[in-house]
N, C-alpha and C positions, 0 to 999 in steps of 0.2 A: 967066236960068235956067242957061244954059250956063256963065256966069261963076261961079256958085255951085258948080256941079259941078267946075269946074276947081280952084277953091280947096280943095274937099274932097280931091280927088286929090292936090294938092300937100301938104296937111297930112298925109295918110296916108303919102306918100313920106318926108316929114320924120321922122315917128314911126318908120317902119320903118328908115330910115337911122340914126336915133339908137339904136334897139335893137341894130342890127347893130354899130354902132361900140362901144357899151357892152359888148356881148358879146365882141367882139374884144379890147377893152381889158382886160376881166376875164380873158380866156383867156390873155393875155400876162403876167399877174401870177402869180408863183409864191410859194408860202407857205414861209417858212423859219424856222428857229430860230436865235437869236443869243445871244451871250454878251458881256458888257461886259468890255473890257480893264481889268485891275486891277494894282495893285502887291501884291507878296507875297514870301514866301520860296520859294526853289526849290533843289532838290538835284540834284547830279550823282551818279548811282549806276551800279553795275554789278551784274548778277545772275548767280547760278550757272547753269551750262549744264544741270545736272541736280541732282536732290535730293541733299542730304547726309544723314548719319546721326548721331543723337545717341548719344554715349557718355559714361559717367561720368568725371570727372577722376580719381577714385580708386576702385580695385576690388581686393579681395583674395579669394583662394580659400583656404579653411582646411582643414587636416587635423588629426587628433589627433596628439599626440606620444607617446602610449602605446597599446599594444594592449589596451585595456580595453573592457569592455562599457558601453554607454550606460545611465546611471541615470535621467537626466531630460532632457526637451526642453522648454525654457521659452518658446520662441517658434515662430511659424509662418512659412512662406515668405510674403513680401509685407508682413510687419510691420516697423515701424521699431524700431531699437535705439539706445541711447546707448552711448558709449564705456565699456568695462569691464563692460557687461551680460554675465551668464553665459547664453549661448544654449544650450549643451549641457553637461551634467554627466556625467562618466564615473564608473564605480563606483570609489570610493576606500576601500572598507572594508579591504582588505589593506594599503594604504599607511598608513592611520591606525593600524592595529595595529603596523606596523613603526615608525612614528614614536613611538608610546607606549612601545615597548620601548627605543628609542634615548634618549628623554627620561629614562626610568627609569635607564638605564645612565649617562647624563650626571649625574643626581643622585647616584648612587652614587660616580661618579668624583670629583665635587666634594667629597663627604664625605671620601673617602679623601685627596684633596689637602689638605684642611684639617688632617687628622690628621698627614699626613707633613710638612706645612709647619711644624707646631708642633715636631715631632721634629727637623726640620732646623734650626729656629731655636735650640733648646736645644743641639743638637750643635755648631752653629757657635760659640755662646758658649763652650762647654766647650773646643773646639779652640783658639779664640783665647786663652783663659786659660792652657791647658797650654803652648801655643807660647811665650807670654810668659815663663812660668816656666822652660821649657826653655832659652830664650835667656839667662835669668839664672843658669842652672846649678842651679836648685832641684830640678828633677825629672830623672829619668834619660831617656836616649834611648829605651829600651824602652817606658817609659810614654808618651812623646810619640808614638812610632810606633803604638802601640795606639789612642790617641785619634784620631790622624790617619786611621787605617784605618776607624774607626767613622764619622768625619765624611764620608769619601769615599763610603762605602756609602750613608749617608743622603742625601748630595747626589745620587747617581745615582738613588735611589728618588724623590727630589723631582722630578728632570727627567723620569723616566718618568711620574710622576703628572700633570705638566703636559702632557706630550705626549698622554697619554690623554684629558685634558680637551679639548685642541684637536681630536683625532680624533673624539671624541664630538660636539663642537659641529659639526664639518664634516659628519659623518654626518647629524645632525639637520637641518642647513641644506639638504643635498642632498635629503633625504627631504621636507622642507617644500616645496622647489621642485618635486619630483616630485608632491606633493599638489596644488600649484597648477596643474600641467599637466592635472589632471583637469577643470579649468574651461576650457571653450572660450569665450573672451570676445570681444566686439566690440572691434576695435582703434580704432574711431572711430564717431561718430554716422553712422547711415546706414540703408539699407534692405536687408533680406534678400532677395536676388534668386534664391537657390537654396538649398534645404535638403533633404537626404536623410538623415534620422536617425530611427531607431526604437529605443525603449528595449529593452534586451536584446541588441541587435546590436553587433558590433565595427565601428566606422567605419573608413574608410581612414586610415592613419596614416603618419607619417614620423618617424624618429628624429633627423632633422637640421634640418628647418625646418617652421614652422607655416604661413606664408602663401606661396602661390604667385602669381607675377605673372599677370595676366590673359592675357598673350601666351603663357604656357607651355602646352604640350599634352603629353599623355602617354598611352601606350597601356596602361600598367601599372595594373591595378585597385588595387594597393597604394598607388599614388601619386595616385590620383584624388581630388580634393577633394570633400568632402561638403557644404560650406557656402560660399556666396559672399555677400559684403556689398559694396554699392556706396555711395559718397557722391554723392547726386544733387543736392546743394545748389548745386554748380557743375558744369555740364556742358560737354562739348567736342564741337563739331561740325566735321566735315571735309567740305568740298564742293569740287567742281571748277569752275574759272573759265576762260574762254577765255584763251589765252596772251597775246593782245593786251591784254585787260582787266587781266590779272594784273600787267602792268608799271605800272599806275596805283595798285595797292593798296599800302598801307603798314601796318606794325604799329601797333596802337593805334586804327585807324579803327573807327568805330561801324558796327554792322550791325543790320538788322531780320530777324528769323527767324520764320517762320510754319510751321505744321504743320496738316494736316487732322485730326490727333488732338485738337487744341485749337482749334476754329474760332473766328474773330473775335477772336483774341488775337495780339498782336505781342510777341515776346520780344526784349529788348535783348541784343546780343552785341558782342564786341570782337575784332578780328583779333589773334591771338597768334603765328601762324606762317604763313609763306609758303614753300612748297616751292621749292627751287632747281632742281628737275627738271621738265621739260615731258614730260607723258605723252601718248601717242597712244591715245585711247580709242575713237574711231570712225574711219571711213575717211578723213574729211577734217576731223577735229576734234581739235586738240591742246589740252590743258588743263593747268592748274597747280592742285594741291591747296592749299587755304587752310583754316586751322584757326581756330576761334573759341571763346571762353569764353562761356557763357550763365549769367546769374544766374537761378536756378530756385527762389527762396525765396518767391515771391508766392503769391497765392490760387490762381491757375491754374498748374499745373505740367505741363511737357512730359515725357512718359515716355521713359525710356532705350530706345533702339532705334528710336524714331520717325524717319520720313523728314521732312526739312524743306527749305524753300526759303529761300535767303539772298540778301539785297540789301545791298550795302555802300555806305555814304554816303561818297563821295569828297570832296564839296565842298558847302557851304551858302552861299547868298547871300540877304541880307535886302533887302526894299524894292525888288525888281526889277519891271519891266514884264513881265507874264507872260500867256500865253494857254494854253488847253487844247491839248495836243500834237496832238489829232485835228483841230484847225482848220488846221494848217499843211500846205500842199501843196508837194511837191517835184516839179519837172518840168524836164527838160533841165538839171539842175545848179543850177537857180534855185528859190528858195523864195518863196511868196506866200500871202496869205490873201484871202478875200473879205470886204471891209469894206462896211458898210452906210452910205450917205450919202443923205439925203433920199429914203429908200425905193428907192434904186437900188443895185445891186451894183457895187462897184468892186474890180477886181483890184489888190491892193496888194503890191508886192514888199517883202520884209522881210529883215533881217539878224538871225540868231539867235545866242544865247550857249549856255549849258548847257541840257540838255534831259533829261527822263526820260519814263517812260510817261505821266505825268499832265499835266505842264506843260512849256512851253518859254519860255525867256527871250528877250525881244525887245530887241535892241540898237538897231534903227533901223526906221522904217516905220510904227510905231503909237505912240499915246500913251494915257495913262490916260483911260478914259471912252469910247474908241472902241468900236464894236460890230462883231463879226466873226461870220460864219455858222458854225454848228456842224453843220447838217444838210447835209453835202456830198453825200449820196446823192440829193438832190432832182433830178428830171429838169428839164433846161433851165437849170441854174445856170450863168451866164456873165456876163462883164463887161458892164455896162450894163443888165442885166435889172431890170425893176421888180419889187419884192417886197412881200409882206405878212408882217409878223412875227407868228408864231403863238404863240411862247412865249419871252419874253425873260427871261434869268437875270441 
């Protein structure tokens, strides 16, 4: 009886010990997420230190060239126009009357010229005939002088008539140009970004130039443009980059441009200008302005004036061993990852190549197919720790 009781106690102790061991074993296992090391493309990039601003490549501010009242406004602010579209039409009634009178005067002058031209032709024939007879001694000097005087008078009248035609044509041409100035046209395909025009009012005008550069400013109301057109098919972005990063940037490099105004859309840009001047924008931040051209002709379009973030692609490598950048740990100047082998954590030193926010190139220490831990915030993560994989990617 005593023997059986002893056996029961021993069995209970074995079970309890097994439970305790299993509980301790499970307690020492941590659950981690891993990712498989793969081959792929990787980019070396630099990012602007702050947002840039979108500006149009081409912008004109327009004035009238004549102090005339507005007759018609054919477009609204925000509408698109094509080159040569008449956006605003000025009152041309007086100029048209002036042109009609000049054209009538030109017609009269042309009729008079034809009449005088015929008289000149006949006078020239008679002069040549009498001159020939005079040289032969057939007619007297008095007769020759009389005919010569008549020819000279007719010749002068003919020259005056021709000059009158030229003056009439010039007047008509200038008035025609003046008439054309009553049409405020779009100089290129674009978008009306500003328009302040009301029929019956006299818009701001200039007698010397129609288009003002966007950089011009003026305090004079007479010189203030009333119409602005931008070409937003190609945009220009200027963004600041850290002075150290700027030394790596070259003209022609591709860039990715994003804006909160057009979410989930990446616009392609290209470096067109790198400022030779380093600017001190913050207390300890020196930057270089870099400019980009953006193609803006797709379905999604970025608006002029929007703030954007810019990432320049400095280098692209294909078929490299890569891991997510957030799996790489740097400590005391050395880099390593936590590699999984036989459900155990192994601290694996690595040598890296190029890196960006998303991926890092591995030059040594890992091979394709290895698995590394991504959940670095798990408590108890250390070399030699037994693990359980919760979510393998």
